[in-house]
C-alpha positions as CSV (number, residue, x, y, z in Angstrom):
1,M,3.3,-50.0,52.7
2,T,4.0,-53.6,54.1
3,D,5.0,-54.3,57.4
4,Q,8.5,-55.6,58.3
5,T,7.3,-58.2,60.2
6,E,5.7,-59.4,57.4
7,L,8.5,-58.6,55.1
8,N,10.4,-60.8,57.5
9,R,8.6,-63.5,57.1
10,L,8.5,-64.1,53.5
11,L,11.8,-63.3,53.6
12,W,12.7,-66.3,55.6
13,H,10.1,-68.4,53.4
14,S,11.6,-67.5,49.9
15,R,14.9,-69.0,51.0
16,R,14.4,-72.3,49.6
17,G,18.1,-73.5,49.6
18,M,18.2,-74.2,46.2
19,L,20.1,-71.7,44.5
20,E,18.5,-70.9,41.3
21,L,15.1,-70.4,43.5
22,D,17.0,-68.0,46.4
23,V,18.8,-65.7,43.5
24,L,15.0,-65.0,42.0
25,L,12.7,-64.9,45.2
26,V,14.8,-63.2,47.7
27,P,15.6,-60.3,45.8
28,F,11.9,-60.2,44.4
29,V,10.6,-59.8,48.3
30,Q,13.4,-57.3,49.2
31,E,13.2,-54.8,46.2
32,V,9.9,-55.1,44.8
33,Y,7.2,-57.0,47.0
34,S,6.0,-53.8,49.1
35,T,5.6,-52.3,45.9
36,L,3.1,-54.7,44.6
37,D,-0.8,-54.1,44.7
38,A,-2.4,-56.5,47.4
39,E,-3.7,-59.0,45.1
40,D,-0.2,-59.5,43.5
41,Q,1.1,-60.1,47.2
42,R,-1.1,-62.6,47.4
43,C,-0.2,-64.8,44.5
44,Y,3.0,-64.3,45.7
45,R,2.2,-65.8,49.4
46,K,0.5,-68.2,47.3
47,L,3.6,-69.4,44.9
48,L,5.6,-69.7,48.7
49,D,3.2,-73.2,48.9
50,C,4.4,-74.2,45.8
51,E,6.6,-76.9,45.9
52,D,10.5,-75.9,45.0
53,Q,10.7,-78.3,41.7
54,D,6.8,-76.6,40.3
55,M,9.1,-73.8,40.6
56,F,12.0,-74.5,38.8
57,G,10.2,-76.0,36.1
58,W,8.4,-72.4,35.9
59,F,11.1,-70.3,35.9
60,M,13.2,-72.1,33.7
61,E,10.6,-71.8,31.8
62,R,10.0,-75.8,30.8
63,E,5.9,-75.3,32.2
64,V,3.3,-72.9,33.0
65,P,1.5,-73.2,35.6
66,D,-1.8,-74.4,35.9
67,D,-3.0,-71.6,38.3
68,P,-3.6,-68.4,36.6
69,D,-2.7,-66.4,39.7
70,L,0.6,-68.5,39.9
71,A,1.3,-67.7,36.5
72,R,0.8,-64.3,36.6
73,I,3.6,-63.6,39.6
74,V,5.7,-66.4,37.6
75,R,5.2,-64.0,34.3
76,L,6.1,-61.2,36.6
77,M,9.1,-62.2,38.5
78,L,10.5,-63.3,34.9
79,D,9.8,-59.9,33.0
80,R,11.7,-58.7,35.8
81,V,14.9,-60.5,35.4
82,Q,15.0,-61.1,31.7
83,P,16.0,-59.0,29.3
84,K,13.7,-57.3,26.6
């Protein structure tokens, strides 16, 4: 179980000020992050260090991150919200 202080910090950093990112990142932290294994949690924290415009392009599927860690977490997040 992830400690509440870390979840609060991640929630704060997930609020980007761009609605398209906020509607993906904030619910992901609230509903999914604590269920991820340590490696996927690390990937999510790494994602938060990225520029908003890069994330926007990845989540709109205009581009795929070059970094395999980032590609993995972006895909995991997209699979969660896209109908099969």
